[in-house]
C-alpha positions in Angstrom: 45.3 38.9 184.9 45.4 35.5 183.2 42.4 33.6 181.8 40.6 31.4 184.2 39.1 27.9 183.5 35.9 27.2 185.5 35.7 23.6 186.6 33.4 21.6 188.7 34.9 18.7 190.7 33.7 16.2 193.3 35.8 15.5 196.3 35.5 13.0 199.2 33.7 14.8 202.0 36.7 14.7 204.3 39.0 16.2 201.7 36.5 18.9 200.9 36.4 19.8 204.6 40.1 19.9 204.9 40.3 22.2 201.8 37.8 24.6 203.3 39.6 24.6 206.6 43.0 25.4 204.9 41.4 28.2 202.8 39.7 29.7 205.9 42.9 29.5 208.0 44.9 31.2 205.2 42.1 33.6 204.5 42.2 32.6 200.8 39.6 31.5 198.3 39.3 27.8 197.8 40.4 28.2 194.1 43.6 29.9 195.3 44.5 27.0 197.6 43.7 24.5 194.8 45.8 26.5 192.3 48.8 26.5 194.7 48.4 22.7 195.3 48.1 22.0 191.6 51.2 24.1 190.8 53.2 22.2 193.5 51.8 18.8 192.2 52.7 19.5 188.6 56.2 20.8 189.5 56.9 17.7 191.6 55.4 15.3 189.0 57.6 16.9 186.3 60.7 16.5 188.6 59.8 12.9 189.3 59.3 12.1 185.6 62.6 13.8 184.7 64.3 11.7 187.4 62.8 8.5 186.0 63.9 9.5 182.5 67.5 10.2 183.8 67.6 6.8 185.5 66.4 5.0 182.3 69.0 6.8 180.2 71.7 5.9 182.7 70.7 2.3 182.7 70.5 2.2 179.0 74.1 3.4 178.8 75.6 1.6 181.8 73.3 -1.3 182.5 70.7 -2.0 185.1 71.2 -0.8 188.6 72.6 -3.5 190.9 70.9 -4.7 194.1 73.5 -2.8 196.1 72.9 0.4 194.1 69.2 0.1 194.7 69.7 -0.5 198.4 72.0 2.5 198.7 69.5 4.7 196.8 66.7 3.6 199.0 68.7 4.3 202.1 69.6 7.8 200.8 65.9 8.6 200.1 65.0 7.4 203.6 67.7 9.7 205.0 66.7 12.7 202.9 63.0 12.3 203.8 63.6 11.6 207.5 62.2 8.1 207.3 63.7 5.5 209.6 62.3 2.3 208.1 60.9 1.1 204.8 57.5 0.7 206.4 57.4 4.4 207.0 58.2 5.1 203.4 55.3 2.9 202.2 52.8 4.6 204.5 54.0 8.2 203.6 
């Protein structure tokens, strides 16, 4: 079993209630739900930062993205995420 770090955090009441509800529904400890959420968050954040670094490297080598390239990329993200309008993306 790995070492554990004991932390004390404060959450907004609604977020705490949602956390407790998810833990109860899954029949898991709150710390287990938080651990899974943090692993997912850090994995996604690493992927996002890698993507930003790749875009910066590409632009350094080939020049800044054009307006058309940015529009096409935005449309592709909307398609992949199932969003139908830019306003949906901003609220997601």
